[in-house]
C-alpha positions as CSV (number, residue, x, y, z in Angstrom):
1,M,97.4,47.0,-31.1
2,K,97.2,47.2,-27.4
3,W,94.8,49.1,-25.4
4,R,97.4,51.1,-23.9
5,D,98.5,52.5,-27.4
6,I,94.5,53.5,-28.4
7,P,93.4,56.9,-27.6
8,K,90.8,56.5,-24.3
9,I,88.1,58.6,-23.0
10,D,87.4,57.4,-19.3
11,A,83.7,57.8,-19.3
12,H,83.4,57.5,-15.6
13,I,86.0,58.6,-12.9
14,H,85.7,60.4,-9.7
15,I,87.6,63.5,-8.5
16,I,87.5,64.9,-5.0
17,P,87.9,68.3,-4.6
18,D,91.3,69.5,-3.3
19,E,89.2,71.9,-0.3
20,V,87.5,68.3,0.6
21,H,90.8,66.4,0.5
22,A,92.2,69.5,2.9
23,A,89.7,69.1,5.4
24,N,90.1,65.1,5.7
25,P,93.8,64.7,5.8
26,D,93.6,61.4,7.5
27,S,91.1,59.8,5.1
28,D,92.9,56.6,3.8
29,D,89.9,54.9,1.8
30,E,89.8,54.7,-1.9
31,F,88.3,58.4,-2.3
32,S,91.8,59.7,-0.7
33,F,93.3,58.8,-3.9
34,A,90.6,60.8,-6.1
35,K,92.8,63.9,-6.7
36,V,93.1,65.9,-10.1
37,S,97.1,65.5,-10.0
38,S,96.8,61.7,-9.6
39,Y,94.5,61.1,-12.2
40,Q,96.4,63.6,-14.7
41,K,99.2,61.2,-14.3
42,I,97.2,58.3,-15.5
43,M,96.1,60.3,-18.2
44,D,99.6,61.0,-19.4
45,Q,100.9,57.3,-18.7
46,F,97.9,55.3,-20.2
47,N,97.1,57.5,-23.3
48,I,93.8,58.9,-21.6
49,R,93.1,61.9,-23.8
50,R,90.0,63.0,-21.7
51,A,88.1,62.0,-18.8
52,I,84.5,62.6,-17.5
53,I,84.1,63.2,-13.9
54,M,81.0,61.9,-12.2
55,P,79.5,63.1,-8.9
56,F,78.0,61.0,-6.4
57,N,74.4,62.8,-5.4
58,D,76.3,63.2,-2.1
59,P,76.8,66.6,-1.0
60,W,79.3,65.8,1.7
61,L,81.7,64.8,-1.1
62,M,82.2,67.2,-3.5
63,S,82.3,70.7,-1.2
64,M,82.8,71.9,2.2
65,D,79.7,73.9,1.7
66,F,77.5,70.3,1.3
67,T,75.5,72.4,-1.4
68,V,75.0,71.0,-5.1
69,D,75.5,74.8,-6.3
70,A,79.1,74.5,-4.5
71,A,79.5,71.1,-5.6
72,H,79.3,72.2,-9.4
73,Q,81.5,75.3,-8.9
74,N,84.1,72.7,-8.0
75,L,83.6,70.8,-10.8
76,L,83.9,73.5,-13.1
77,N,87.1,75.0,-11.3
78,I,88.7,71.3,-12.2
79,C,87.5,71.2,-15.9
80,K,88.5,75.0,-16.7
81,E,92.1,74.2,-15.3
82,D,92.7,71.3,-17.2
83,G,90.3,71.2,-20.6
84,R,90.8,67.3,-20.8
85,F,88.2,66.9,-18.1
86,S,84.3,67.3,-18.7
87,C,81.6,66.6,-16.0
88,F,78.2,65.6,-15.3
89,S,75.7,68.0,-12.7
90,D,74.9,66.8,-9.4
91,V,71.7,66.0,-7.5
92,D,70.5,66.6,-4.1
93,I,67.3,65.2,-3.3
94,R,67.3,67.2,-0.1
95,N,66.3,69.9,-2.6
96,T,62.6,70.1,-4.4
97,P,62.6,68.5,-7.9
98,E,62.0,72.0,-9.3
99,N,65.0,73.4,-7.2
100,T,67.0,70.9,-8.5
101,C,66.3,71.1,-12.0
102,D,67.0,75.0,-11.4
103,Q,70.5,73.8,-10.3
104,I,71.2,71.6,-13.0
105,Q,70.2,74.2,-15.7
106,K,72.8,76.5,-14.2
107,A,75.3,74.2,-14.5
108,L,74.5,73.1,-18.0
109,V,74.9,76.6,-19.3
110,H,78.7,75.6,-19.1
111,S,80.1,73.6,-21.7
112,E,82.3,71.8,-19.3
113,F,79.0,69.9,-18.3
114,C,77.8,67.2,-20.5
115,G,74.8,65.4,-18.8
116,I,73.3,64.4,-15.6
117,K,74.2,62.0,-12.9
118,L,71.9,59.9,-10.9
119,H,73.2,57.9,-8.2
120,P,69.9,56.1,-6.6
121,N,71.8,53.9,-4.3
122,N,73.6,57.1,-2.9
123,S,70.4,59.3,-2.5
124,G,68.2,56.3,-1.4
125,M,65.6,57.0,-3.9
126,N,64.2,54.5,-6.7
127,I,65.5,55.5,-10.0
128,D,61.8,55.3,-11.4
129,D,60.5,57.6,-8.2
130,E,58.2,60.7,-9.6
131,Y,61.1,62.9,-8.4
132,N,63.6,61.6,-11.2
133,D,60.5,61.9,-13.8
134,I,60.9,65.7,-13.3
135,I,64.7,65.2,-14.0
136,A,64.0,63.2,-17.0
137,D,61.7,65.7,-18.5
138,L,64.4,68.4,-18.2
139,A,66.8,65.9,-19.8
140,V,64.6,65.2,-22.9
141,N,63.8,69.0,-23.3
142,T,67.7,70.0,-23.0
143,N,68.6,66.9,-24.9
144,Y,71.1,66.2,-22.1
145,P,72.0,62.7,-21.2
146,I,71.3,61.2,-18.0
147,A,74.1,58.7,-16.3
148,V,72.5,56.4,-13.9
149,H,74.4,54.1,-11.4
150,S,73.4,50.4,-11.8
151,Y,75.0,48.0,-10.0
152,P,73.2,46.6,-7.1
153,S,75.2,45.7,-4.0
154,S,76.2,42.4,-3.5
155,S,73.7,41.8,-0.7
156,R,70.8,42.8,-3.3
157,E,72.7,41.3,-6.5
158,Q,69.6,40.0,-8.2
159,D,67.2,41.9,-6.4
160,R,65.2,43.5,-9.0
161,N,63.5,45.9,-6.6
162,D,66.8,47.5,-6.0
163,Y,67.3,51.3,-6.1
164,C,69.0,51.2,-9.3
165,A,68.1,47.7,-10.7
166,P,67.9,47.8,-14.8
167,K,63.8,46.6,-14.5
168,R,63.5,49.8,-12.4
169,I,65.5,51.7,-15.5
170,E,63.3,50.0,-18.2
171,H,59.9,51.2,-16.2
172,W,61.2,54.6,-16.1
173,L,62.4,55.0,-19.8
174,D,58.8,53.7,-20.8
175,R,57.6,56.9,-18.9
176,H,60.1,59.0,-21.1
177,P,60.7,58.4,-24.7
178,G,63.5,60.1,-26.4
179,L,65.4,60.1,-23.0
180,K,69.2,59.4,-23.7
181,V,70.6,57.5,-20.8
182,I,73.9,55.5,-20.0
183,V,73.5,52.5,-17.6
184,C,76.8,52.9,-15.7
185,H,78.5,49.4,-14.9
186,L,76.1,47.5,-17.2
187,G,73.6,47.1,-14.6
188,G,76.0,44.7,-12.4
189,F,75.1,41.1,-12.4
190,Q,71.6,42.0,-13.5
191,W,73.1,42.7,-16.9
192,E,70.6,40.2,-18.4
193,D,67.7,42.8,-17.6
194,A,69.9,45.7,-19.2
195,V,71.1,44.1,-22.3
196,N,68.3,45.1,-24.6
197,L,67.3,48.6,-23.3
198,D,68.0,51.1,-25.7
199,V,70.7,53.2,-24.0
200,H,74.2,53.1,-24.1
201,F,76.6,51.5,-21.2
202,D,79.9,52.2,-19.6
203,I,82.3,49.3,-18.9
204,S,83.1,51.0,-15.4
205,A,83.6,49.0,-12.1
206,I,82.0,45.9,-13.3
207,L,84.8,44.5,-15.8
208,P,87.1,43.2,-13.2
209,D,84.4,41.6,-11.1
210,F,82.6,40.1,-14.6
211,V,86.1,38.7,-15.3
212,D,86.3,37.2,-11.9
213,R,83.3,35.5,-12.1
214,Y,82.7,34.7,-15.6
215,G,86.3,34.6,-17.1
216,I,87.6,36.5,-19.8
217,K,86.1,34.5,-22.5
218,E,82.6,34.6,-21.2
219,T,83.0,38.3,-20.2
220,N,83.9,39.1,-24.0
221,R,80.9,37.0,-25.3
222,I,78.6,39.5,-22.5
223,L,80.4,42.8,-24.0
224,R,79.5,41.7,-27.5
225,K,75.9,41.2,-26.4
226,F,75.6,44.5,-25.5
227,G,77.2,45.7,-28.7
228,V,80.1,47.8,-29.5
229,D,78.6,50.7,-30.8
230,R,76.8,51.1,-27.4
231,L,79.7,50.7,-25.2
232,F,82.1,53.5,-23.2
233,F,85.1,52.5,-22.1
234,G,85.2,53.6,-18.3
235,T,86.8,52.5,-15.1
236,D,85.0,54.1,-12.0
237,W,88.6,55.0,-10.8
238,P,89.5,55.2,-7.9
239,C,86.7,53.0,-7.1
240,S,86.4,49.4,-7.4
241,R,85.1,46.1,-5.3
242,S,87.7,44.1,-6.4
243,V,90.8,46.0,-7.5
244,E,93.2,48.3,-5.6
245,P,93.0,52.0,-6.9
246,T,96.6,52.0,-8.1
247,Q,95.9,49.0,-10.1
248,I,92.5,49.7,-11.7
249,I,93.6,51.3,-15.3
250,E,96.5,48.5,-15.7
251,R,93.7,45.9,-15.0
252,Y,91.2,47.0,-17.4
253,L,93.7,47.5,-20.0
254,N,95.1,44.0,-19.2
255,I,91.6,42.2,-19.4
256,L,90.8,44.3,-22.7
257,D,93.8,43.3,-24.2
258,Q,92.7,39.6,-24.1
259,M,89.7,39.9,-25.8
260,D,88.8,39.6,-29.6
261,F,88.1,43.1,-30.7
262,T,89.4,44.5,-34.0
263,E,91.2,47.6,-34.0
264,E,88.6,49.6,-35.4
265,E,86.3,48.2,-32.7
266,M,88.9,48.9,-29.8
267,H,88.4,52.7,-31.1
268,R,85.0,52.8,-31.2
269,I,84.9,51.6,-27.6
270,G,87.9,53.4,-26.7
271,H,86.9,56.9,-27.6
272,V,84.7,57.1,-30.7
273,N,81.4,56.3,-29.4
274,A,82.1,58.9,-26.2
275,E,83.3,61.6,-28.8
276,L,79.7,61.1,-31.2
277,F,77.4,60.6,-28.2
278,F,79.0,63.6,-26.1
279,R,80.0,65.7,-29.1
280,L,83.4,66.1,-27.6
């Protein structure tokens, strides 16, 4: 069976609300592709049954009011208009941790929200900062997962002090037993520090970059080291450090078709793990 034929949940995509696109008509970067209508076509073409929209911890990208509450409302509207979408709540560190937790709780009342997103590099705050301890406590108490961006930039590729380095995630997890975490992008090229963490992982953004550096066979071996039951299919569409937005999904499926996963394992990575984890 080919990966195109497997029902899939894309556990990590980005959608920019229509109001932001309308306010920036001359934008020609990768985010100009991040439209609901564009991804809906991708879902129909590639058998993607559901997708989870991840915010950026950057208030300037998700609303024209530049507030978390407005960003949450825009995310909720997208998900209500097309029930194939779910989303994670956003964070703006300009707010106090207490206010941030209030905003998250207001969002999580809605079933369309299935977790909390932390992007240490966009916020400029280390994942193991005390600010994020308060969010982690909320997540444990409410039994919601936190998705953590973990792909240090090329200039800090092996810097274990990077905002999102897996070693920092490890220190943070040690303080919060019972916290459910998704490490996004497998920890980037610090994946060896991430692989033994007691968390789940999405393969978004990093898969083509691993193949470019390591080749198919070694990338296949790396994914198996993480364990089939802990992996979520995800693409980071329309974002990539190595692939054009229009080519991301085909590139992912082509790479995965060359790997040795059984049909059962393909289903687990493609949708079953996410269905169980997110109770979709």
